[in-house]
C-alpha positions in Angstrom: 0.0 0.0 0.0 1.4 3.4 -1.1 1.2 6.2 1.5 -0.2 9.6 0.3 0.4 13.0 1.9 -1.9 15.9 0.9 -0.4 19.5 1.3 -2.7 22.5 0.8 -3.7 25.6 2.8 -7.3 25.3 1.7 -9.4 23.0 3.9 -11.9 22.1 1.1 -9.1 20.9 -1.1 -7.7 18.7 1.7 -11.2 17.3 2.3 -11.8 16.7 -1.4 -8.5 14.8 -2.0 -9.0 12.8 1.2 -12.5 11.9 0.3 -11.4 10.6 -3.1 -8.6 8.5 -1.5 -11.0 7.1 1.1 -13.5 6.1 -1.6 -11.3 3.2 -2.4 -8.3 3.9 -4.6 -6.5 0.6 -5.2 -3.0 0.5 -3.6 -3.1 4.0 -2.2 -4.0 5.2 1.4 -4.1 8.6 3.1 -1.2 9.0 5.4 -1.6 12.6 6.5 -2.5 16.2 5.8 -0.4 19.4 6.0 -1.5 23.0 5.7 1.9 24.7 5.1 5.3 24.0 3.7 6.9 23.7 7.1 4.3 21.3 8.3 4.8 19.3 5.1 8.5 19.0 5.6 8.0 17.7 9.2 5.4 15.1 8.1 7.5 13.9 5.1 10.3 13.0 7.5 7.9 11.4 9.9 5.6 9.5 7.5 8.0 9.0 4.5 5.1 9.1 2.1 5.3 7.5 -1.4 3.2 10.2 -3.0 2.8 13.9 -2.1 0.1 16.1 -3.6 1.7 19.6 -3.1 -0.1 23.0 -3.5 2.3 25.6 -4.9 0.8 28.8 -3.4 1.0 28.5 0.4 2.0 31.0 3.2 5.6 30.8 4.3 7.6 28.7 1.9 5.7 27.7 -1.3 5.3 24.1 -2.6 8.4 24.2 -4.9 10.6 25.5 -2.1 9.2 22.7 0.1 10.0 20.0 -2.5 13.5 21.5 -2.9 14.1 21.0 0.8 13.3 17.3 0.8 13.9 16.1 -2.8 17.5 14.9 -2.3 16.6 13.0 0.9 13.5 11.3 -0.7 14.3 10.9 -4.4 11.8 8.1 -4.9 8.8 10.1 -3.6 6.4 11.1 -6.3 5.6 14.8 -5.9 2.4 16.0 -7.7 2.0 19.8 -7.9 -1.4 21.4 -7.9 -2.1 25.1 -8.5 -5.0 27.3 -9.7 -3.1 28.6 -12.7 -1.1 26.9 -15.4 2.2 28.9 -15.5 5.2 27.9 -17.5 7.6 29.5 -15.1 6.4 27.3 -12.3 6.6 24.2 -14.5 10.2 25.1 -15.4 11.2 25.4 -11.7 9.6 22.0 -11.1 11.6 20.1 -13.8 14.9 19.8 -11.9 13.1 18.7 -8.8 11.8 15.6 -10.6 8.1 16.5 -10.0 5.9 13.7 -11.3 2.9 15.7 -12.5 1.5 19.2 -12.7 -2.3 19.5 -12.0 -4.5 22.6 -12.5 -7.2 23.2 -9.9 -10.0 22.3 -9.6 -8.8 18.7 -10.0 -11.5 16.4 -11.2 -12.1 13.0 -9.9 -11.1 11.4 -13.1 -7.8 13.4 -13.3 -7.0 12.5 -9.7 -7.5 8.8 -10.3 -5.7 8.7 -13.6 -2.7 10.5 -12.0 -2.6 7.8 -9.3 -2.8 5.1 -12.0 0.3 6.7 -13.7 2.1 6.8 -10.4 1.3 3.1 -9.8 2.6 2.2 -13.2 5.8 4.3 -12.6 6.5 2.5 -9.3 6.0 -0.9 -10.9 8.3 0.0 -13.8 10.9 1.3 -11.3 10.8 -2.0 -9.4 11.1 -3.9 -12.7 14.0 -1.8 -13.8 15.8 -2.4 -10.5 15.2 -6.2 -10.9 16.6 -6.2 -14.4 20.0 -4.9 -13.3 23.4 -6.5 -13.5 23.8 -10.3 -13.5 23.3 -12.2 -10.3 26.9 -13.4 -10.4 28.3 -9.8 -10.5 26.0 -8.8 -7.7 26.9 -11.8 -5.6 30.6 -11.2 -6.2 30.2 -7.6 -5.1 28.4 -8.4 -1.9 29.9 -11.7 -1.0 33.5 -10.8 -1.8 34.4 -7.3 -2.7 32.8 -5.2 0.1 34.6 -7.3 2.7 37.9 -5.8 1.9 39.2 -2.4 0.8 38.2 -1.7 -2.8 40.8 -0.2 -5.3 39.6 3.2 -6.4 39.8 2.2 -10.1 37.7 -0.9 -9.4 35.2 1.2 -7.5 34.7 3.3 -10.6 34.0 0.2 -12.5 31.4 -1.0 -9.9 29.7 2.4 -10.0 29.3 2.1 -13.7 28.2 -1.6 -13.5 25.5 -0.9 -10.9 24.6 2.6 -12.1 25.5 4.2 -8.8 25.3 8.0 -8.8 27.1 8.4 -5.4 30.5 7.6 -4.0 29.0 6.7 -0.7 26.7 4.1 0.9 26.3 1.6 3.7 26.0 -2.2 4.2 23.3 -3.9 6.1 22.3 -7.4 7.1 19.0 -9.0 7.9 18.3 -12.3 9.7 14.8 -13.8 9.4 13.4 -17.0 10.8 11.8 -18.0 7.5 13.0 -19.6 4.3 14.8 -17.0 2.2 12.7 -17.6 -0.9 9.6 -16.7 1.2 11.0 -14.0 3.5 13.1 -11.6 1.5 10.8 -11.1 -1.5 8.2 -9.8 0.9 10.7 -7.5 2.6 12.4 -6.3 -0.6 9.1 -5.5 -2.4 8.2 -3.1 0.3 11.7 -1.8 0.8 12.1 -1.0 -2.9 9.3 1.5 -2.8 11.3 3.7 -0.5 15.0 2.9 -1.1 17.4 1.8 -3.8 19.6 -1.1 -2.8 21.6 -4.1 -4.1 20.7 -7.4 -2.4 22.0 -11.0 -2.2 21.7 -13.9 0.3 25.1 -14.6 1.9 26.1 -16.5 5.0 22.5 -17.3 5.7 21.7 -13.6 5.9 20.0 -11.0 3.6 22.9 -8.7 2.6 22.1 -5.2 1.4 24.0 -2.3 -0.1 22.2 1.1 0.1 24.0 3.7 -2.1 24.2 7.4 -1.2 24.0 9.4 2.1 21.4 7.1 3.6 19.3 8.4 6.5 20.1 5.5 9.0 17.3 6.4 11.4 14.7 6.5 8.5 16.0 3.2 7.2 15.9 1.5 10.6 12.3 2.8 11.0 11.3 1.5 7.6 12.8 -2.0 8.3 11.0 -2.2 11.7 7.8 -1.3 10.0 8.3 -3.7 7.1 9.3 -6.6 9.4 6.2 -6.1 11.5 3.7 -5.6 8.6 5.0 -8.0 5.9 6.3 -11.0 7.8 4.0 -13.6 9.4 3.1 -12.9 13.0 5.6 -14.4 15.4 8.5 -14.4 12.9 11.8 -13.8 14.6 13.8 -11.2 12.6 16.6 -8.8 13.2 18.8 -6.4 11.1 21.9 -4.3 11.5 23.3 -1.2 9.7 26.9 -0.1 9.1 27.8 3.5 8.9 27.8 5.5 5.6 31.3 5.2 4.0 33.0 6.1 0.7 33.2 3.3 -1.9 36.7 2.1 -1.4 36.1 1.9 2.4 32.8 0.0 2.3 34.6 -2.9 4.0 34.4 -0.8 7.2 30.6 -0.4 6.9 30.4 -4.2 6.2 32.4 -5.1 9.2 30.3 -2.8 11.5 27.0 -4.3 10.2 28.3 -7.9 10.4 29.6 -7.5 14.0 26.3 -6.0 15.0 24.1 -8.8 13.5 26.4 -11.3 15.3 26.1 -9.4 18.5 22.3 -9.4 18.2 22.2 -13.1 17.4 24.4 -13.9 20.4 22.2 -11.8 22.6 19.1 -13.5 21.3 20.6 -17.0 21.9 21.7 -16.0 25.4 18.1 -15.0 26.2 16.8 -18.3 24.9 19.4 -20.2 26.9 18.5 -18.2 30.1 14.8 -18.8 29.5 15.4 -22.5 29.0 17.3 -22.9 32.3 14.7 -21.0 34.3 11.9 -23.1 32.9 13.8 -26.3 33.7 14.7 -25.1 37.2 11.1 -24.3 38.0 9.9 -27.6 36.7 12.5 -29.8 38.4 13.1 -28.2 41.8 11.9 -30.5 44.5 11.3 -33.4 42.0 14.7 -34.1 40.4 17.8 -35.0 42.4 19.6 -32.1 44.1 22.8 -32.5 42.1 20.9 -32.2 38.8 19.0 -29.1 39.8 21.9 -27.4 41.6 24.0 -27.9 38.4 21.2 -26.2 36.4 21.2 -23.3 38.9 25.0 -23.1 38.9 25.1 -22.8 35.1 22.4 -20.1 35.2 24.3 -18.1 37.8 27.7 -18.5 36.0 26.2 -17.3 32.7 24.6 -14.3 34.4 27.8 -13.3 36.2 29.9 -13.7 33.0 27.5 -11.8 30.7 26.5 -8.9 32.9 27.8 -6.5 35.5 27.1 -7.1 39.2 23.9 -5.0 39.3 22.2 -6.7 36.4 23.4 -10.2 37.4 22.1 -9.6 40.9 18.8 -8.4 39.6 18.4 -11.6 37.5 19.2 -13.8 40.6 16.6 -11.9 42.6 14.0 -12.5 39.8 14.7 -16.2 39.6 14.7 -16.7 43.4 11.4 -14.8 43.6 9.9 -17.2 41.0 11.2 -20.2 42.8 10.0 -19.0 46.2 6.5 -18.5 44.8 6.5 -21.9 43.1 7.3 -23.5 46.5 5.1 -21.4 48.8 2.5 -19.8 46.5 3.0 -16.7 48.7 2.4 -14.2 45.8 -0.4 -16.1 44.1 -3.2 -15.5 46.6 -3.9 -14.1 50.1 -4.3 -17.7 51.4 -0.8 -18.7 50.3 2.0 -19.5 52.8 4.3 -16.6 53.8 7.6 -16.5 51.9 10.4 -18.3 53.6 12.7 -15.4 52.8 12.6 -12.2 50.6 15.2 -12.5 47.8 15.2 -8.7 47.1 15.8 -7.8 50.7 18.5 -10.2 51.3 20.4 -10.3 48.0 19.8 -6.7 47.1 22.1 -5.3 49.8 25.1 -7.5 48.8 27.8 -5.5 47.0 30.3 -8.0 45.5 30.4 -11.2 43.5 31.6 -13.4 46.3 28.8 -12.4 48.7 26.2 -12.9 46.1 27.5 -16.4 45.2 27.7 -17.5 48.9 24.2 -16.3 49.5 22.8 -17.9 46.4 24.3 -21.3 47.3 22.9 -21.3 50.7 19.5 -20.0 49.6 19.2 -22.4 46.8 19.9 -25.4 49.0 17.4 -24.2 51.5 14.8 -23.6 48.8 15.3 -27.0 47.3 14.6 -28.7 50.6 11.5 -26.6 51.0 10.3 -27.5 47.4 11.0 -31.2 48.1 8.9 -31.3 51.2 6.1 -29.2 49.7 5.9 -31.2 46.5 6.2 -34.6 48.2 3.5 -33.5 50.6 1.2 -32.1 48.0 1.7 -34.4 45.0 -0.4 -37.7 45.2 1.7 -40.8 44.8 0.1 -41.7 41.5 1.2 -38.3 40.1 4.7 -38.8 41.3 4.9 -42.2 39.7 3.5 -40.8 36.4 6.0 -37.9 36.4 8.8 -40.4 36.9 7.5 -42.5 34.1 7.3 -39.5 31.7 10.8 -38.4 32.7 12.2 -41.7 31.6 10.1 -42.3 28.5 9.3 -39.0 26.9 11.7 -39.7 24.0 9.4 -42.4 22.6 5.7 -42.4 21.6 3.8 -42.4 24.9 0.1 -41.8 25.7 -1.8 -40.7 28.8 -2.9 -44.3 29.1 0.8 -45.5 29.3 1.5 -43.1 32.2 -1.7 -44.1 33.9 -0.8 -47.8 33.7 2.6 -47.0 35.2 0.9 -45.1 38.0 -1.7 -47.7 38.6 -4.7 -45.4 38.0 -7.2 -44.7 35.2 -6.4 -42.2 32.4 -9.3 -39.9 33.5 -8.0 -39.8 37.1 -4.4 -39.0 36.0 -5.7 -36.3 33.7 -7.5 -34.7 36.6 -4.3 -34.9 38.8 -2.4 -33.0 36.1 -5.0 -30.3 36.0 -5.2 -29.9 39.8 -1.5 -30.1 40.7 0.5 -29.3 37.6 -1.8 -26.7 36.1 -1.2 -28.4 32.8 -2.4 -31.2 30.6 -0.5 -34.4 30.1 0.2 -33.5 26.5 1.5 -30.0 27.3 3.7 -31.4 30.1 5.2 -34.0 27.8 5.6 -31.4 25.0 7.5 -29.1 27.4 9.9 -31.9 28.4 10.5 -32.8 24.8 11.2 -29.3 23.7 13.5 -28.7 26.7 15.5 -31.8 25.7 15.5 -30.7 22.1 16.9 -27.3 23.0 19.8 -29.0 24.8 20.5 -31.3 21.9 20.4 -28.5 19.3 22.7 -26.3 21.3 25.2 -29.2 21.6 25.3 -29.1 17.7 26.0 -32.8 17.4 22.7 -33.7 15.6 20.8 -32.4 12.7 17.4 -31.1 13.4 15.8 -34.2 11.9 17.8 -36.4 14.3 16.8 -34.2 17.2 13.2 -34.7 16.3 13.5 -38.5 16.5 15.6 -38.3 19.7 12.9 -36.5 21.6 10.0 -38.6 20.4 8.7 -37.0 17.3 8.5 -39.2 14.2 7.6 -36.3 11.9 10.4 -33.6 11.7 8.0 -31.1 10.2 5.5 -31.5 13.0 8.4 -31.2 15.5 9.5 -27.9 13.9 6.0 -26.6 14.1 5.7 -27.5 17.8 9.2 -26.1 18.5 8.4 -22.8 16.9 5.2 -22.6 18.9 6.8 -23.2 22.2 10.2 -21.5 21.8 9.3 -18.7 19.4 11.8 -19.6 16.6 12.3 -22.5 14.3 14.8 -25.3 15.3 17.2 -24.2 12.5 17.3 -20.6 13.6 17.7 -21.7 17.2 20.7 -23.7 16.1 22.3 -20.5 14.9 22.7 -21.8 11.4 19.7 -20.1 10.0 17.2 -21.5 7.5 18.8 -19.5 4.7 22.3 -20.7 5.3 24.3 -21.1 2.1 27.6 -22.0 3.7 30.9 -20.3 3.2 33.2 -18.4 5.4 33.6 -14.7 5.8 36.0 -13.4 3.2 39.3 -12.3 4.6 
């Protein structure tokens, strides 16, 4: 959908143009209205419209002066002038500004619609022309090889001619999307091409872009955010990074900046997933699994927090986890009828001012909390449920049904199902799914198995169904979780 901005100091004209747009013009939608040149400049930077209907005679700066202020920053925007008089001198001033059309008021409905039809055709031809550029091999060589190292000035002149670049400057960008490349990037690039010129290739499992010229980084970031949220399926994990604008021979610096940033974002996302996985497993196993197993989980969580963050952040994360675990054991923050907390993590841990004190406190507190969880869960969980949980823990990697767990527990399937709802706040299927996905996360992170093998190892005979469930539970596909990415094409970073 192309965004339209209407600029006119006459309210009837604004209302008329807006009414015609709202009546259902295919591919065009009203983005905003401005009543002066200054207001128009502000909205053009904020809204980044594809089409601007611009009145010439306005108070302050006129329409042509307004276009002159923004034309270089928004060269792909279609500016359509409107005025009450057909004057050659105004048309002559409009030529170097690349004005798309010149309309004389009053603008009829048929003229308005036909002008938008011409704009639509122009945009489509522009996309087609960009698609019919240099060969894929030349484009891939440029992005996969040449921009990773300093470019000889003479070679840069050749590249400018080859790709019809009218600037000596530009920036590199990367995008990582949790979808197959053939599905994801056409959606992104179709929308992006309406606002920016760029060269694109898939490299290292990433979408790699070169944006020529003095690119507005803030505007580009905003556009990518909007496109990711509007064009990609809901729940798709996606990220991007931008290098700084550099002159052609030094584009390798922009490339290195963008690549380092996308790697940092990926590492950060993986760290969050790992942290989430450990917390979920801790909450499920404390008081049920052996102490050594659960304390090892907690030690790994604490070590990762201390290694990745400063004292203040790591301490805050420990406080949050202990608060969750205390509530799991005592239900003190779930209702007024819950037991009082055995201790207050924020009060006790929040006053400690060094790593050693935090570590000593956490070791003692976790041991104390485990014993509490053990006694609470042994006292509250019926014996059949404990038997069923033990059976699931040892057999979730094969095809098991509720009836299998019920037989192991010596009760009926209906009774066991009721126990899960009352004591686990879960269904049998959801509990088994959580265990399988937890195990799958561990296997994937070890990188010793392909995703298909992981699927079989955790009890899923159909890898496609496993991928669907994994994405639903974790939020990303198994391949993206593995860090290899669904678009990976192999290859090393050029030196």
